N, C-alpha and C positions, 0 to 999 in steps of 0.2 A: 884507094878509091872508096872502099866501104866507110872509112872514117870521114871522108869529105861529104859523102851522101848523108851520113848521120848528122854532121854539123849543119847541113843545109836544112834538113827536116826540123831540127831544133830551133833554127832561126825562123823558119816559116811559122811554127807554132807560136813562138814568142811575139811575132808581129801581129798575131790575131787577138792580143789582149786589149780589153777596153776599159777605160776608167769611167766610173759613174759618180755623180754628186750625191749628196745626202749622207748616208753612212758610207763614206768613200772606201770602196774596195775594188779590186780588179777581178773580172771573171771572164771566161772564154767566150768570145763572140760566137753566136750560134750560126755557123755557116755549114754548108754541106760537108766540107772536109772535116769539121770538128763536131759533127752531129753526135757521134758516139761519146765524145768527151763530155758534152753538156748533159746528155741524158744519163750518164753514169753517176750514181750516187757516190761511188768510191773515188771518182776523179775530181769532184768539186769540194771545195772547202765549205764550212758552215757559212762563211761570209759570202762566198760566191753564190750559194744557193739562196741565201736570204735576199740578196739584191735581185736576182733573177726572178724569183717568185713574187716579190713585191711589185715588180714591173708587170708581170703577167696578170696579177690580180687587178691592178688599175686598168690595164689595157682591155680586160674582158668585163669590166664593171658597167654593163649596159643591159637594157631590156628587163626581162623578168628574173627575179631572184627568189631563193627559197630560204626562209629563216626557220630554224628548228632548235629545240633545246631538250634537255634530259627530262623535262616535265611533260613531254609529248605535245607541246605547243608548237605548231608549225603554221606557216602562212606563205603564200606566193604573192608578190606584189612588184610593181614597177619601181626600180631603184632611182630613176631620174630625178624625182623631187629632192632627194637627200644625197645624191651621188657626190656633189661638191663637198658636202660636210664629211663624208667618209674619206674621200681622197685627201682632204685638207688634214684630217687627223693622222692618216698614215704617213703623209709626206713630212709633216713637222715633228713627228714623234721620234725621239732618240731611242735606239734599241741596241741590245747586245745579242748577236746571233747565238742561238743554242740549238740543241737537238730538238726534233719535233716532239710536242706533247699534245695530248687531246684536251679540248676545251669543252665546257659544259653548254656553250651556245655556239651555233654555227651559221654562217651565211654562205650559200652555195650558188654558183653562177652556172646555169645550164649543165650541172654535173661535171664541169670541167675544172673549176678552181673553187676551193672552199677556204674560208678564213674562220678560225674558231677562237674563242676568248676563254681564258681561265683566270678568275680572280685569285684563286689559290696559288697559281704559278706566277702571278703578276706579269701577264703578258698574253701574246696571241701566237697562233700558228697558221701557216698557209700550206696547203697541199694541192698539187695538180701537176699534170703532164709528167708524171713519173718522179716528181720531186717533192720534198717536204722539208720544212724548216720551222724553227721556233724563234720567237722574238721576245726577249725579256726586257721590260720597260720599268721606269721608275714608279714609285708609289703614287705620285701625282698623276702620271699618265695612265696608270691603272684605273684611277677614278674616271678619267676622261673616256677610256675604253668602255667602262661599265655603263656610263651614261649613253654612249653611242649604241651599244647593243640593247640597252633598255629601249631606245628609240626605235631600233629595228623590230623589236618585239611588238611594239604597239602599232606598227603599220597595219596589222590585220584589222584594226578598228576603223581604218579609213579606206573603204573599198573604192576601187576604180569603177564607176558606173558607166563607163563608155561602152560596156557590153553588159546587157541585163537580161533576165529571164522573162519569157512570156508564160501564159498559163500552161502551155504544153511542155514547158521545161526546155524550150529551145532558146538558144542565144539570139538576141536581136541587137542591132547596133545603135538604135536611136529611138527617140519618142516619136512615133509615126506622124502625129498631127502638129509637131513643132517645126518651124523653119530651122535652117541650119544653125544660125547664131544663137537663137533661143534654146535649141536643143543642147548646144555646147555649154551654155551658161548653167542650164539645169543639171546636166550630168556632173558638172564640177560643184554645184551648189547643194546637191541632195545631202551630201555628208554634213554640210553646215547646218541644214535643217535638223538633222537628227541630233546634232550637238546641243540643241535647245529644246529637245522633246524627250526622246526615249533613252538617251545615254549621254555620257560625259566624255570629255577628253580625258584620257588616262593621266594620272598624276604620278610624279616621282617621289622619292623619299626626301627630296630637298625642300626645306621649309623657308618661308619668308615671314619675319615678325615685323609688324608695323609699329609706329610710335605708341599706339595705344595698347600694345601687347598682344594683339590678335595674331594668331598663327595661320598662315595660308600655305598651301602646297603648290609648288611649281608644276606645271603640266609637263608630261614626258615627251610630247610630240615636238621634235626638233624644229619643224617648220614654223611652229607657232609659239616657241618659247618666249619670244619677245612680243610684247603686247601690240606694238605698231605693226608687226608682220601679221598678227591675227586679225587686226582691224582691216588691214589691206586686203586680206583674203575675203573677209566678209563683204567688204565694199565692192569686190570684183563680181559678186554673185547676188547680193541683196541691194535693194534701193537704199539710199541714205536714211530714209525714215525707218525702214525695218532694222537697219543696223543700230540706230539710236534706241529703238524700242527693245531690242534683244539685250543690249548692253546697259540698259537703264537700271537705276537702283530700284525702280518699281517692279522689275522682273524678279520676283522672289522664287521662281521655279528653278532656274539655273543661273548661276552667277559666275561670269569670268571677269576678273578684276585686273587692274594694272597696279602692280606694286614694285617700285623701283625699276620700272621698264619691263618687268617680266610678267607673263600671263600666269595668273595664279587662280586658285579657287579653294573654297572650304570643302572639307569632306562632308558630303551629304548623302547622295545617292550611291547605290552600288553600281559599279561600272559593269556593264554587260557586253556581250559580244557585238559584232557589227550587224547592220541592218541591210539586207539585200532586197532589191526590187524584183517583184513578180510580174506586174502588169500595169498598164495605164488605161484610164477611161477619160475621155473629154467631157467636161460639164458645160462650159461656155467657151465660145470662140469668136472674137472680133478681130479687126485688122491690127489693133495695137494692144490687145489684151486676150489672155487665155486662162481659163480655170480648168484644172483637171485633177482627178484623183489618182493616187498611186497606192497600189496594193503592195505591201512590203512584208518581209518575214524576218523575225528575229533569229540570228544565228547564234550558236553557242560560242563560248570562248575559244573553241578549237575550230570554228568555222563550219560546224555542222548544222543542219536545219533543226530548229527547235519546235516547229509547228505553231509557234505564236505569230499571229498576223496583225498588222496595223493598216489602217486606211488613213493616208495623208491626203489633205486637200491643199493644193498649191495654186497660187495666183501669180502670173507673170505679166509684166507690162513692158511696152516699148516706149521709152522716152528718148534719150539720145542713144541708148543701147538697151537690149533686153536685160531685165533684172527680175529676180524673185521679189515680189512685193508683199506677199502674205502667205502664211501657212498655218495649218492646224492639224491635229492628229487625234484619232480615237481608236 
């Protein structure tokens, strides 16, 4: 009788195995009856843990995330704009499961799951829910990972202004004198304004050399690495005339150029930290036009207040849709 019961238990456990695509391995399905097996480091192979953690990371890759590295650079941002890129990299990358190793750069999701990258180890690690696993990749994929984490690092330069500070230091959700659609366009477009005034898009170490031998640096922001995507973003918040003016060769202040389809620029100004909004003041307001001032503060590279303030003046007009039509800063 004991032997029969033992055989039945073994058969039940074997029937609960699940096959996944990608790096095809088998791992125990997480059911109530097998909870202790999945949560036990000693009962899962490296292959089983690697697949399970990969799925957990992708499943939880939503909302606010925290980036940090060993240089004490950290920032919290919304992952949605670049989520597809991160998921695509993880799902298409071939890896060899290894023991967990610490990386020099980390991305954590609500303190539940963290992925870290190590160029020295040529791979990445995932830790969460009591499990940890390492992923060793090829030299080519290590470069892809390095670019992805470089992009995560520069997200701190592109603040989400859907929530901004007023003079009392309290968070407010909108620009009080703008109607809903105009407010939405401005909150998306303020970062675009600062890209042509007090700071630049961060550049990567990747260079582009044109036919005349001039060297340009590709920008590190993944969303705008292709010039057509950068122009599409500007067009969604600026009027066509303002887009042309900003990208014109006559604009000697800040230049973003198209080289072989990539957004590039020459190294000119020092890249500073992000610029955060403190308060708004209306200057003129008509039915289809509004002019207002924005008091903003320069943050440090680590996101701390620097004490340096700027006064932006912004004009928005309603044509077919609301767009930013002019701006200046002092």
